[in-house]
N, C-alpha and C positions, 0 to 999 in steps of 0.2 A: 439502392437508396438506403441510407442509414436510418434504422429504426430502433437501434438498441445502444445504450450507453453502458460501458463497463468501467467501473471505478476501482482503482486501488483503494486501500483503506487508510493505513497510517500515513499521515502527512498530506493526504488528499481530501478525504472526507472529515476525518477526526484528527485534531491536533494532539497526537500522542508524543510529539517530539520531546517535550520536557521530561515526561515519565520514562521514555526510552533512554534518553541520555543519562538521567539519574540512575536508572536501573543498571546500565552498563558501568557507570562509575562505581556503583556499589559492588558490582561483580569484580571489577578490576581491583578494588581495594581489598576485597575478600581474598582473592588469590595472589595478588602481587603486592599488596600493601600500599598502593598509590593509584591515583587517578590517571586517565589517559587523555591525550589531546582530543578535543571535541571534533576536529575535522576528521580524525581517523574514525571516530564513531559514526559520524554522519555519512562518511564514504561507504559504509556498510548498509545504510538504510535501503531496504528492499530485498536484502539477502536473507534467506531463511535462517532463523536463529541458530539451529543446531550446526549449520555449516560454519557460521562465524565463530561459534563457541569452540568447535573442534580446531579451527585455525588459531584462535587467540590463546587458548589454554591447552596446548598439547600435553598429553599425559593425564588429563582430567576427563572423566566420562562426560561427554557433552550433555547428557541428560541431567547429570548432577549440577553442572554449572548453569544449565538452563533453569533448573529448579530454584537456584539461588536468585537468579535474575527475575523469574516470574513471581516468586513470592514477594520480593520487594515491590515489583510493579503492581501487584494486586493490592498490597497494603497502602500504596500511595496514589492509586489511580483517581480516587475521589478528590484529591487535592490538585493533581497536575494535568488531568485529561480534560480537554474542552473540544467542542465542535467548532469548526472554523466558521466565522461570520459569513452569512450568505448561503451556506450549504442547504439548510432547510428550505429556504426560498427557491433555490435551484431545483431541488428534488420535487417540490410541489409544482413548479412550472413545467418540468419535464413530464411529470405524470399527467398534468392537464393537457399537454400538447400531444399525448399519446405515445410517448417514448417508453420502451421497456428498459428496465435497469437491472444490472447485476454487479456483483463484486468479485474481483479476482485479487486475492491477498496472500501474502506469505505468513500471515498471522494464523493462529489456531482458530478453529470454528467457535469454540467455547468463548474465547476472549473477545473475538469480533462481535459475536451476538450479545455479549454482556455490555459492551460499549454501545452497540446499536440500540439496545433496549434502554440504556441509560439516557440516550438523547432522543428517543422516540422516532427513530428513522427506519426501523425494521420493516415496516409495512411497504416501503417503497421498492423493495428489491425482491425479485421473484426467483433469483438463483444466486448461489455463492460458491466459489471455489477457494479453498483454503489449503494450508500446508498438510492438512489431514487427508486431502483427497488425491494427492499425487506424490510420488517419490521423486519427480523431476520438477524443478522449480524455475522461476524467472532467473535469467533471461531466456531459458528454453521456452519454446512456444506452447508447450503442453498445457500449462494452466489456462491460458486464454482459449486454446482449442477445446479444452474440456468445458469451459464456460459456454462456448458457442454450441457445443454438442448438447449440453444441458438445456439450453434455451431453444434448440432446434433452429439455429440460424447459421448463415455463412459469414465468412470474414468480411464480405462486402456489406453486410448488414450492420456492422458494429464499429464503434470507435472506443478507444481505450484512453482513460484519463488517469494520469499518474504524476508523482512528484520525484521519481528517481529514474536514473538510466536503466535500472533493472526492469521497471515497468515499460519504458519506451522500447527497449531492445526486445522484450518479450513480444510487444505488439509488432515490431519490425519483422521478427522471425515468424510470426503468425499471419502476416499479410494483412494486418488490421491498421487502419489509420490511428494516429495517436495525438494526444494533447498533453503538453507539459504545463503544470500549474506554476504560477509565478510566486506563490506563497511557500514554495519549498525552501528548506534550509540546507539541502545537499549542495555542497560545493562542486561544481562541474569539473574544476581543475583537479580535484582530488578523488573523483569518482573512480570506483573499481572498473567500471565499464565506460569506455571513452568513445565508442563508435555508435552510440544510440542516436537516432535522428528522428525528431518529432515533426509532425506536419503542421502543428499549430501550438501557440503558447497563449495562455490567458492570464490576465492580472487579477481578475475577480471571478468568483463562481458564476455569476449571471452572464459573464462574457461568453460562456459556452453556448448559450442560445444563439449568439451572433455567428459562431462557428457553424453550428448545425443549420442555420438558415442558408449558408453558402453551399451546403451539401445536399 
């Protein structure tokens, strides 16, 4: 029986889409002198930042380009980052219903906690796996498996909620049921991973409760 809900962070709980796109465009202009197609940027949503940096800017130290990206993001987060409507209500309802909650994200721990504190949702989560915790990332199953280990549960106990094929394929590989959110902006046709299969799809955050009732 499922008693634990694992959430991706960016694009699932918190709307960082605008700041991520703006940060990428800033980085592309810094190194190439021009912006990139937005569909190409969103196709990489869910991929660890350093991996994308290494591919997009060969010959540049990924740590250097990531610093250009992160500095811009930090300076503009207060203007561009929002929590998705209905997320706080969902977290409250899940807590009241007795569900345990965790986060599995490719974001750094520091930045995830900063945004969680910004929106007052830190208290709802008892465990978090970030890119700081593992050298193997989504879609490899290790991030979710590490989350299960941290929370002392099995794959059968959990369900993963995400907005990108990276999240869903990670769940597929870990043997965990998955839910794709309909407020994603990732274009399925241009996604880097095309064989991810989700068990459920929800249009609004509170729709997750209906899914959990079935399980």
